[in-house]
C-alpha positions as CSV (number, residue, x, y, z in Angstrom):
1,M,14.0,-21.3,-16.0
2,S,10.8,-21.4,-13.8
3,N,13.1,-20.7,-10.8
4,E,14.7,-17.6,-12.3
5,H,11.2,-16.2,-13.2
6,T,9.8,-16.6,-9.6
7,E,13.0,-14.8,-8.3
8,Q,12.2,-12.0,-10.8
9,E,8.7,-12.0,-9.5
10,K,9.8,-12.0,-6.0
11,E,12.2,-9.1,-6.7
12,M,9.4,-7.1,-8.3
13,M,7.1,-7.9,-5.3
14,R,9.9,-6.5,-2.9
15,E,10.3,-3.4,-5.0
16,E,6.7,-2.8,-4.8
17,D,6.2,-3.4,-1.1
18,S,9.3,-1.0,-0.9
19,K,7.4,1.8,-2.8
20,L,4.3,1.1,-0.7
21,D,6.2,1.4,2.6
22,A,7.9,4.5,1.4
23,I,4.5,6.2,0.5
24,A,3.0,5.1,3.7
25,A,5.7,6.5,5.5
26,V,5.5,9.9,3.8
27,V,1.8,9.9,4.4
28,I,2.3,9.3,8.1
29,I,4.9,12.0,8.4
30,L,2.9,14.6,6.5
31,S,-0.1,13.7,8.9
32,L,2.0,14.1,11.8
33,V,3.2,17.4,10.7
34,A,-0.3,18.7,9.8
35,I,-1.5,17.7,13.2
36,A,1.3,19.5,14.9
37,V,1.0,22.7,12.9
38,F,-2.9,22.6,13.7
39,W,-2.4,22.2,17.3
40,V,0.3,24.8,17.5
41,S,-1.9,27.4,15.7
42,N,-4.7,26.8,18.0
43,Q,-2.6,27.4,21.1
């Protein structure tokens, strides 16, 4: 029973890590796009 509980916790932690990774990727991409737009607009 305790093993199943820890497996569920591990799965929840993996899902949370995936969400954080996805959010971080989106933030990085949006930052790069904003920098590119700003750089091009100043040319």
